[in-house]
C-alpha positions in Angstrom: -14.3 8.8 -10.2 -14.2 11.0 -7.7 -10.9 11.2 -5.3 -10.4 13.2 -2.3 -8.0 13.5 0.1 -7.7 15.5 2.8 -4.6 15.6 5.6 -5.7 15.6 9.5 -3.6 16.7 12.1 -5.7 16.4 15.2 -6.9 13.3 17.7 -10.8 12.3 16.8 -11.2 9.6 19.1 -13.5 12.0 21.2 -16.1 12.8 18.7 -19.0 10.1 18.6 -19.1 8.4 15.0 -22.7 7.1 16.8 -24.7 10.2 15.8 -26.6 10.7 12.5 -28.5 13.0 10.9 -29.5 13.8 6.8 -25.9 15.1 5.7 -23.9 12.9 7.8 -24.1 8.9 6.2 -22.7 6.3 8.8 -19.9 3.7 8.1 -21.1 0.2 6.9 -18.1 -1.7 6.9 -14.5 -1.4 8.7 -12.6 -2.7 5.9 -9.3 -3.8 7.9 -6.1 -2.1 9.2 -2.8 -2.6 8.4 0.6 -2.2 10.3 3.9 -1.3 9.5 6.8 -0.8 12.2 8.7 1.9 10.2 11.6 2.6 13.0 11.8 1.8 16.6 8.7 3.4 18.2 7.4 4.4 14.9 4.3 2.9 13.3 2.4 3.3 10.4 -1.3 2.5 10.5 -3.4 1.3 7.1 -7.5 1.6 8.0 -10.3 1.6 5.3 -13.9 1.6 5.4 -16.7 1.7 3.3 -19.8 4.9 4.1 -19.2 8.2 5.9 -19.3 11.1 4.0 -16.3 12.9 5.3 -12.4 11.5 6.3 -12.9 11.8 10.2 -14.5 8.0 10.2 -10.9 7.1 8.9 -8.6 9.2 10.6 -10.8 7.8 13.8 -10.1 4.7 12.9 -6.1 4.2 12.8 -6.1 6.3 15.9 -7.9 3.2 17.6 -5.9 1.1 16.1 -2.7 3.0 16.9 -4.2 3.3 20.4 -4.4 -0.8 20.9 -1.4 -1.1 19.0 0.7 1.1 22.0 -0.9 -1.0 24.6 0.0 -4.4 22.7 3.0 -3.8 22.6 3.3 -2.2 26.1 3.1 1.1 25.6 0.6 3.4 27.4 0.6 6.4 24.7 0.7 7.4 21.4 1.8 10.7 19.4 0.0 11.6 16.3 2.4 12.4 13.2 0.2 12.9 10.2 -2.9 11.4 8.9 -3.5 11.2 5.3 -7.0 10.3 3.7 -8.4 9.2 0.8 -11.6 8.4 -1.0 -12.2 7.0 -3.6 -15.8 4.8 -5.3 -17.2 5.2 -1.3 -13.7 3.3 0.4 -11.8 5.6 2.6 -8.3 5.0 3.4 -6.1 7.1 5.9 -3.0 6.1 6.2 -1.3 7.7 9.3 1.8 7.6 11.2 2.2 7.7 15.1 4.8 7.3 17.7 4.4 4.7 20.5 5.9 5.2 23.8 5.6 4.0 27.5 5.1 8.1 29.1 3.8 10.9 27.9 5.7 12.0 24.6 6.0 15.8 24.4 3.9 17.5 21.6 0.1 18.3 21.3 -1.3 15.6 19.4 -0.6 13.1 22.4 -3.6 10.3 23.0 -3.7 8.5 26.6 -3.8 4.3 24.8 -6.3 3.4 26.9 -8.6 6.5 27.4 -8.6 6.3 23.6 -9.3 2.3 23.3 -12.1 3.1 25.9 -13.8 5.7 23.2 -13.2 3.2 20.4 -15.2 0.3 22.1 -18.2 3.2 23.3 -18.3 4.1 20.2 -18.5 1.0 17.6 -15.0 1.3 16.3 -11.9 -1.3 15.5 -9.2 -1.1 17.5 -7.9 -4.5 15.3 
């Protein structure tokens, strides 16, 4: 049984998942998101999908969920803290942690929730 673990450290919403080619396997199923409020503005997202040949689609799926969660809570921004992605039997699982905030948080890995949600919609990535 193949099992891979990868740590993703940069926001990925700008990537275009619609591209496919001989070396890229398209995502076939988005299997859902689990959200856990860890403490105040600290939120964990578990995203699962089938298909793809790299960890990026799973990390993007988690980022889309984080952006939508921020908007649902009335916040406009999130800051990516970490994402761990594993693959087992063709199922990719992203375990991501973000902070959400009403104003642009400090740090290099921040996301504007409205911009990310729009990019997710454009790329066909579910947000909830």
